[in-house]
PDB file of N, H, CA, C and O in Angstrom:
ATOM      1  N   MET A   1     121.763  94.716  93.234  1.00  0.00           N
ATOM      2  CA  MET A   1     120.740  95.553  93.829  1.00  0.00           C
ATOM      3  C   MET A   1     120.642  96.728  92.959  1.00  0.00           C
ATOM      4  O   MET A   1     119.512  97.135  92.687  1.00  0.00           O
ATOM      5  N   LEU A   2     121.677  97.333  92.481  1.00  0.00           N
ATOM      6  H   LEU A   2     122.594  97.002  92.701  1.00  0.00           H
ATOM      7  CA  LEU A   2     121.513  98.617  91.688  1.00  0.00           C
ATOM      8  C   LEU A   2     120.850  98.313  90.327  1.00  0.00           C
ATOM      9  O   LEU A   2     120.097  99.120  89.783  1.00  0.00           O
ATOM     10  N   TYR A   3     121.177  97.069  89.785  1.00  0.00           N
ATOM     11  H   TYR A   3     121.789  96.413  90.226  1.00  0.00           H
ATOM     12  CA  TYR A   3     120.482  96.756  88.441  1.00  0.00           C
ATOM     13  C   TYR A   3     118.909  96.634  88.677  1.00  0.00           C
ATOM     14  O   TYR A   3     118.096  96.970  87.817  1.00  0.00           O
ATOM     15  N   LEU A   4     118.601  96.182  89.777  1.00  0.00           N
ATOM     16  H   LEU A   4     119.262  95.909  90.476  1.00  0.00           H
ATOM     17  CA  LEU A   4     116.980  96.091  90.046  1.00  0.00           C
ATOM     18  C   LEU A   4     116.487  97.586  90.054  1.00  0.00           C
ATOM     19  O   LEU A   4     115.443  97.896  89.480  1.00  0.00           O
ATOM     20  N   ILE A   5     117.234  98.466  90.693  1.00  0.00           N
ATOM     21  H   ILE A   5     118.083  98.214  91.159  1.00  0.00           H
ATOM     22  CA  ILE A   5     116.614  99.869  90.724  1.00  0.00           C
ATOM     23  C   ILE A   5     116.624 100.389  89.415  1.00  0.00           C
ATOM     24  O   ILE A   5     115.663 101.067  89.055  1.00  0.00           O
ATOM     25  N   ILE A   6     117.740 100.135  88.502  1.00  0.00           N
ATOM     26  H   ILE A   6     118.522  99.584  88.794  1.00  0.00           H
ATOM     27  CA  ILE A   6     117.798 100.620  87.257  1.00  0.00           C
ATOM     28  C   ILE A   6     116.739 100.060  86.304  1.00  0.00           C
ATOM     29  O   ILE A   6     116.268 100.700  85.365  1.00  0.00           O
ATOM     30  N   ALA A   7     116.413  98.823  86.626  1.00  0.00           N
ATOM     31  H   ALA A   7     116.795  98.303  87.390  1.00  0.00           H
ATOM     32  CA  ALA A   7     115.365  98.127  85.656  1.00  0.00           C
ATOM     33  C   ALA A   7     113.960  98.447  86.066  1.00  0.00           C
ATOM     34  O   ALA A   7     113.043  98.459  85.244  1.00  0.00           O
ATOM     35  N   TYR A   8     113.789  98.712  87.369  1.00  0.00           N
ATOM     36  H   TYR A   8     114.534  98.702  88.037  1.00  0.00           H
ATOM     37  CA  TYR A   8     112.419  98.848  87.857  1.00  0.00           C
ATOM     38  C   TYR A   8     112.113 100.352  88.371  1.00  0.00           C
ATOM     39  O   TYR A   8     111.136 100.576  89.085  1.00  0.00           O
ATOM     40  N   TRP A   9     113.029 101.393  87.957  1.00  0.00           N
ATOM     41  H   TRP A   9     113.823 101.212  87.377  1.00  0.00           H
ATOM     42  CA  TRP A   9     112.756 102.649  88.428  1.00  0.00           C
ATOM     43  C   TRP A   9     111.397 103.255  88.109  1.00  0.00           C
ATOM     44  O   TRP A   9     110.879 103.997  88.944  1.00  0.00           O
ATOM     45  N   PRO A  10     110.770 102.983  86.930  1.00  0.00           N
ATOM     46  CA  PRO A  10     109.435 103.509  86.713  1.00  0.00           C
ATOM     47  C   PRO A  10     108.383 103.024  87.723  1.00  0.00           C
ATOM     48  O   PRO A  10     107.463 103.733  88.129  1.00  0.00           O
ATOM     49  N   TYR A  11     108.590 101.820  88.070  1.00  0.00           N
ATOM     50  H   TYR A  11     109.338 101.244  87.740  1.00  0.00           H
ATOM     51  CA  TYR A  11     107.549 101.233  89.055  1.00  0.00           C
ATOM     52  C   TYR A  11     107.906 101.777  90.544  1.00  0.00           C
ATOM     53  O   TYR A  11     107.001 102.042  91.334  1.00  0.00           O
ATOM     54  N   LEU A  12     109.165 101.917  90.854  1.00  0.00           N
ATOM     55  H   LEU A  12     109.901 101.702  90.212  1.00  0.00           H
ATOM     56  CA  LEU A  12     109.534 102.599  92.119  1.00  0.00           C
ATOM     57  C   LEU A  12     108.966 103.983  92.196  1.00  0.00           C
ATOM     58  O   LEU A  12     108.458 104.399  93.237  1.00  0.00           O
ATOM     59  N   LEU A  13     109.055 104.781  90.980  1.00  0.00           N
ATOM     60  H   LEU A  13     109.467 104.443  90.134  1.00  0.00           H
ATOM     61  CA  LEU A  13     108.563 106.041  90.993  1.00  0.00           C
ATOM     62  C   LEU A  13     107.130 106.197  91.226  1.00  0.00           C
ATOM     63  O   LEU A  13     106.654 106.963  92.063  1.00  0.00           O
ATOM     64  N   ALA A  14     106.349 105.303  90.314  1.00  0.00           N
ATOM     65  H   ALA A  14     106.736 104.680  89.634  1.00  0.00           H
ATOM     66  CA  ALA A  14     104.874 105.310  90.532  1.00  0.00           C
ATOM     67  C   ALA A  14     104.537 104.843  91.945  1.00  0.00           C
ATOM     68  O   ALA A  14     103.602 105.415  92.505  1.00  0.00           O
ATOM     69  N   ALA A  15     105.153 103.925  92.553  1.00  0.00           N
ATOM     70  H   ALA A  15     105.913 103.461  92.098  1.00  0.00           H
ATOM     71  CA  ALA A  15     104.773 103.556  93.930  1.00  0.00           C
ATOM     72  C   ALA A  15     105.009 104.752  94.926  1.00  0.00           C
ATOM     73  O   ALA A  15     104.169 105.043  95.777  1.00  0.00           O
ATOM     74  N   LEU A  16     106.132 105.392  94.783  1.00  0.00           N
ATOM     75  H   LEU A  16     106.815 105.156  94.091  1.00  0.00           H
ATOM     76  CA  LEU A  16     106.383 106.556  95.533  1.00  0.00           C
ATOM     77  C   LEU A  16     105.329 107.642  95.425  1.00  0.00           C
ATOM     78  O   LEU A  16     104.842 108.186  96.416  1.00  0.00           O
ATOM     79  N   LEU A  17     104.975 107.953  94.077  1.00  0.00           N
ATOM     80  H   LEU A  17     105.370 107.511  93.272  1.00  0.00           H
ATOM     81  CA  LEU A  17     103.877 108.874  93.805  1.00  0.00           C
ATOM     82  C   LEU A  17     102.583 108.564  94.471  1.00  0.00           C
ATOM     83  O   LEU A  17     101.902 109.405  95.057  1.00  0.00           O
ATOM     84  N   ILE A  18     102.251 107.149  94.328  1.00  0.00           N
ATOM     85  H   ILE A  18     102.804 106.466  93.851  1.00  0.00           H
ATOM     86  CA  ILE A  18     100.951 106.606  94.841  1.00  0.00           C
ATOM     87  C   ILE A  18     100.951 106.874  96.317  1.00  0.00           C
ATOM     88  O   ILE A  18      99.970 107.348  96.889  1.00  0.00           O
ATOM     89  N   GLY A  19     102.171 106.533  96.975  1.00  0.00           N
ATOM     90  H   GLY A  19     102.968 106.148  96.510  1.00  0.00           H
ATOM     91  CA  GLY A  19     102.200 106.679  98.434  1.00  0.00           C
ATOM     92  C   GLY A  19     101.973 108.175  98.915  1.00  0.00           C
ATOM     93  O   GLY A  19     101.276 108.455  99.891  1.00  0.00           O
ATOM     94  N   VAL A  20     102.596 109.049  98.175  1.00  0.00           N
ATOM     95  H   VAL A  20     103.162 108.822  97.382  1.00  0.00           H
ATOM     96  CA  VAL A  20     102.475 110.471  98.464  1.00  0.00           C
ATOM     97  C   VAL A  20     101.125 110.929  98.331  1.00  0.00           C
ATOM     98  O   VAL A  20     100.629 111.687  99.165  1.00  0.00           O
ATOM     99  N   VAL A  21     100.400 110.441  97.158  1.00  0.00           N
ATOM    100  H   VAL A  21     100.803 109.825  96.481  1.00  0.00           H
ATOM    101  CA  VAL A  21      99.101 110.955  96.976  1.00  0.00           C
ATOM    102  C   VAL A  21      98.082 110.253  98.105  1.00  0.00           C
ATOM    103  O   VAL A  21      97.161 110.917  98.582  1.00  0.00           O
ATOM    104  N   VAL A  22      98.268 109.135  98.422  1.00  0.00           N
ATOM    105  H   VAL A  22      99.015 108.595  98.036  1.00  0.00           H
ATOM    106  CA  VAL A  22      97.431 108.297  99.520  1.00  0.00           C
ATOM    107  C   VAL A  22      97.700 109.009 100.713  1.00  0.00           C
ATOM    108  O   VAL A  22      96.706 109.302 101.377  1.00  0.00           O
ATOM    109  N   GLY A  23      98.891 109.384 101.178  1.00  0.00           N
ATOM    110  H   GLY A  23      99.699 109.145 100.639  1.00  0.00           H
ATOM    111  CA  GLY A  23      99.231 109.976 102.412  1.00  0.00           C
ATOM    112  C   GLY A  23      98.583 111.355 102.374  1.00  0.00           C
ATOM    113  O   GLY A  23      97.914 111.660 103.361  1.00  0.00           O
ATOM    114  N   TRP A  24      98.681 112.200 101.410  1.00  0.00           N
ATOM    115  H   TRP A  24      99.225 111.951 100.608  1.00  0.00           H
ATOM    116  CA  TRP A  24      98.069 113.476 101.357  1.00  0.00           C
ATOM    117  C   TRP A  24      96.557 113.396 101.416  1.00  0.00           C
ATOM    118  O   TRP A  24      95.926 114.267 102.016  1.00  0.00           O
ATOM    119  N   TRP A  25      95.986 112.437 100.850  1.00  0.00           N
ATOM    120  H   TRP A  25      96.498 111.729 100.363  1.00  0.00           H
ATOM    121  CA  TRP A  25      94.540 112.249 100.758  1.00  0.00           C
ATOM    122  C   TRP A  25      93.933 111.998 101.958  1.00  0.00           C
ATOM    123  O   TRP A  25      92.860 112.513 102.274  1.00  0.00           O
ATOM    124  N   TYR A  26      94.714 111.034 102.833  1.00  0.00           N
ATOM    125  H   TYR A  26      95.585 110.615 102.577  1.00  0.00           H
ATOM    126  CA  TYR A  26      94.089 110.509 104.147  1.00  0.00           C
ATOM    127  C   TYR A  26      94.691 111.428 105.267  1.00  0.00           C
ATOM    128  O   TYR A  26      94.484 111.090 106.432  1.00  0.00           O
ATOM    129  N   GLN A  27      95.369 112.485 105.029  1.00  0.00           N
ATOM    130  H   GLN A  27      95.537 112.760 104.082  1.00  0.00           H
ATOM    131  CA  GLN A  27      96.003 113.209 106.157  1.00  0.00           C
ATOM    132  C   GLN A  27      94.856 113.864 107.028  1.00  0.00           C
ATOM    133  O   GLN A  27      93.773 114.193 106.544  1.00  0.00           O
ATOM    134  N   ASP A  28      95.164 114.007 108.238  1.00  0.00           N
ATOM    135  H   ASP A  28      96.043 113.740 108.631  1.00  0.00           H
ATOM    136  CA  ASP A  28      94.217 114.766 109.068  1.00  0.00           C
ATOM    137  C   ASP A  28      94.382 116.246 108.866  1.00  0.00           C
ATOM    138  O   ASP A  28      95.485 116.779 108.985  1.00  0.00           O
ATOM    139  N   PRO A  29      93.300 116.907 108.565  1.00  0.00           N
ATOM    140  CA  PRO A  29      93.544 118.281 108.336  1.00  0.00           C
ATOM    141  C   PRO A  29      93.964 119.030 109.529  1.00  0.00           C
ATOM    142  O   PRO A  29      94.478 120.138 109.375  1.00  0.00           O
ATOM    143  N   ARG A  30      93.809 118.572 110.618  1.00  0.00           N
ATOM    144  H   ARG A  30      93.391 117.672 110.743  1.00  0.00           H
ATOM    145  CA  ARG A  30      94.230 119.295 111.972  1.00  0.00           C
ATOM    146  C   ARG A  30      95.750 119.073 112.059  1.00  0.00           C
ATOM    147  O   ARG A  30      96.368 119.837 112.800  1.00  0.00           O
ATOM    148  N   SER A  31      96.367 118.208 111.454  1.00  0.00           N
ATOM    149  H   SER A  31      95.864 117.588 110.852  1.00  0.00           H
ATOM    150  CA  SER A  31      97.904 117.889 111.457  1.00  0.00           C
ATOM    151  C   SER A  31      98.592 119.032 110.865  1.00  0.00           C
ATOM    152  O   SER A  31      99.638 119.512 111.302  1.00  0.00           O
ATOM    153  N   VAL A  32      97.913 119.459 109.798  1.00  0.00           N
ATOM    154  H   VAL A  32      97.063 119.069 109.443  1.00  0.00           H
ATOM    155  CA  VAL A  32      98.511 120.637 108.983  1.00  0.00           C
ATOM    156  C   VAL A  32      98.474 121.982 109.843  1.00  0.00           C
ATOM    157  O   VAL A  32      99.348 122.833 109.671  1.00  0.00           O
ATOM    158  N   ASP A  33      97.486 122.153 110.737  1.00  0.00           N
ATOM    159  H   ASP A  33      96.776 121.462 110.877  1.00  0.00           H
ATOM    160  CA  ASP A  33      97.496 123.237 111.659  1.00  0.00           C
ATOM    161  C   ASP A  33      98.550 122.961 112.633  1.00  0.00           C
ATOM    162  O   ASP A  33      99.225 123.926 112.993  1.00  0.00           O
ATOM    163  N   ASP A  34      98.802 121.825 113.113  1.00  0.00           N
ATOM    164  H   ASP A  34      98.254 121.042 112.821  1.00  0.00           H
ATOM    165  CA  ASP A  34      99.838 121.645 114.152  1.00  0.00           C
ATOM    166  C   ASP A  34     101.175 121.961 113.599  1.00  0.00           C
ATOM    167  O   ASP A  34     102.037 122.481 114.306  1.00  0.00           O
ATOM    168  N   MET A  35     101.403 121.616 112.166  1.00  0.00           N
ATOM    169  H   MET A  35     100.703 121.193 111.591  1.00  0.00           H
ATOM    170  CA  MET A  35     102.674 121.808 111.578  1.00  0.00           C
ATOM    171  C   MET A  35     102.971 123.227 111.449  1.00  0.00           C
ATOM    172  O   MET A  35     104.106 123.632 111.700  1.00  0.00           O
ATOM    173  N   THR A  36     102.032 124.022 111.075  1.00  0.00           N
ATOM    174  H   THR A  36     101.110 123.692 110.872  1.00  0.00           H
ATOM    175  CA  THR A  36     102.148 125.434 110.964  1.00  0.00           C
ATOM    176  C   THR A  36     101.844 126.414 112.133  1.00  0.00           C
ATOM    177  O   THR A  36     101.788 127.641 112.056  1.00  0.00           O
ATOM    178  N   ALA A  37     101.657 125.631 113.235  1.00  0.00           N
ATOM    179  H   ALA A  37     101.702 124.634 113.298  1.00  0.00           H
ATOM    180  CA  ALA A  37     101.262 126.525 114.349  1.00  0.00           C
ATOM    181  C   ALA A  37     102.374 127.445 114.927  1.00  0.00           C
ATOM    182  O   ALA A  37     102.119 128.523 115.463  1.00  0.00           O
ATOM    183  N   TRP A  38     103.633 126.937 114.777  1.00  0.00           N
ATOM    184  H   TRP A  38     103.840 126.062 114.342  1.00  0.00           H
ATOM    185  CA  TRP A  38     104.774 127.724 115.107  1.00  0.00           C
ATOM    186  C   TRP A  38     104.931 128.905 114.391  1.00  0.00           C
ATOM    187  O   TRP A  38     105.697 129.776 114.801  1.00  0.00           O
ATOM    188  N   LEU A  39     104.195 129.050 113.214  1.00  0.00           N
ATOM    189  H   LEU A  39     103.572 128.343 112.881  1.00  0.00           H
ATOM    190  CA  LEU A  39     104.362 130.320 112.385  1.00  0.00           C
ATOM    191  C   LEU A  39     103.404 131.327 112.927  1.00  0.00           C
ATOM    192  O   LEU A  39     103.495 132.498 112.561  1.00  0.00           O
ATOM    193  N   GLU A  40     102.503 130.951 113.763  1.00  0.00           N
ATOM    194  H   GLU A  40     102.429 129.999 114.060  1.00  0.00           H
ATOM    195  CA  GLU A  40     101.444 131.915 114.298  1.00  0.00           C
ATOM    196  C   GLU A  40     101.866 132.504 115.522  1.00  0.00           C
ATOM    197  O   GLU A  40     102.390 131.794 116.379  1.00  0.00           O
ATOM    198  N   ARG A  41     101.689 133.780 115.707  1.00  0.00           N
ATOM    199  H   ARG A  41     101.264 134.358 115.010  1.00  0.00           H
ATOM    200  CA  ARG A  41     101.983 134.366 116.984  1.00  0.00           C
ATOM    201  C   ARG A  41     100.947 134.181 118.016  1.00  0.00           C
ATOM    202  O   ARG A  41      99.798 134.573 117.814  1.00  0.00           O
ATOM    203  N   GLY A  42     101.316 133.573 119.172  1.00  0.00           N
ATOM    204  H   GLY A  42     102.250 133.255 119.336  1.00  0.00           H
ATOM    205  CA  GLY A  42     100.430 133.212 120.330  1.00  0.00           C
ATOM    206  C   GLY A  42     100.464 134.308 121.338  1.00  0.00           C
ATOM    207  O   GLY A  42     101.177 135.309 121.253  1.00  0.00           O
ATOM    208  N   PRO A  43      99.607 134.024 122.331  1.00  0.00           N
ATOM    209  CA  PRO A  43      99.542 135.032 123.462  1.00  0.00           C
ATOM    210  C   PRO A  43     100.844 135.089 124.255  1.00  0.00           C
ATOM    211  O   PRO A  43     101.053 136.033 125.018  1.00  0.00           O
ATOM    212  N   ASP A  44     101.746 134.077 124.091  1.00  0.00           N
ATOM    213  H   ASP A  44     101.577 133.311 123.472  1.00  0.00           H
ATOM    214  CA  ASP A  44     102.973 134.039 124.970  1.00  0.00           C
ATOM    215  C   ASP A  44     104.085 134.633 124.139  1.00  0.00           C
ATOM    216  O   ASP A  44     105.198 134.775 124.644  1.00  0.00           O
ATOM    217  N   ASP A  45     103.867 134.954 123.008  1.00  0.00           N
ATOM    218  H   ASP A  45     102.962 134.838 122.598  1.00  0.00           H
ATOM    219  CA  ASP A  45     104.951 135.585 122.140  1.00  0.00           C
ATOM    220  C   ASP A  45     104.988 137.170 122.456  1.00  0.00           C
ATOM    221  O   ASP A  45     103.991 137.873 122.617  1.00  0.00           O
ATOM    222  N   HIS A  46     106.205 137.552 122.509  1.00  0.00           N
ATOM    223  H   HIS A  46     107.016 136.981 122.378  1.00  0.00           H
ATOM    224  CA  HIS A  46     106.441 139.114 122.857  1.00  0.00           C
ATOM    225  C   HIS A  46     107.098 139.684 121.815  1.00  0.00           C
ATOM    226  O   HIS A  46     107.392 140.879 121.850  1.00  0.00           O
TER     227      HIS A  46
END
């Protein structure tokens, strides 16, 4: 198994980068707001 990773690491890296780019491209902009919502002070914060 390790020799396959060693032999094909450029392709694995390219596939990983493509996956990250596609995931970023198709993300819902509202999900970013949900992830950072805890940083914002709300009416229930004292």
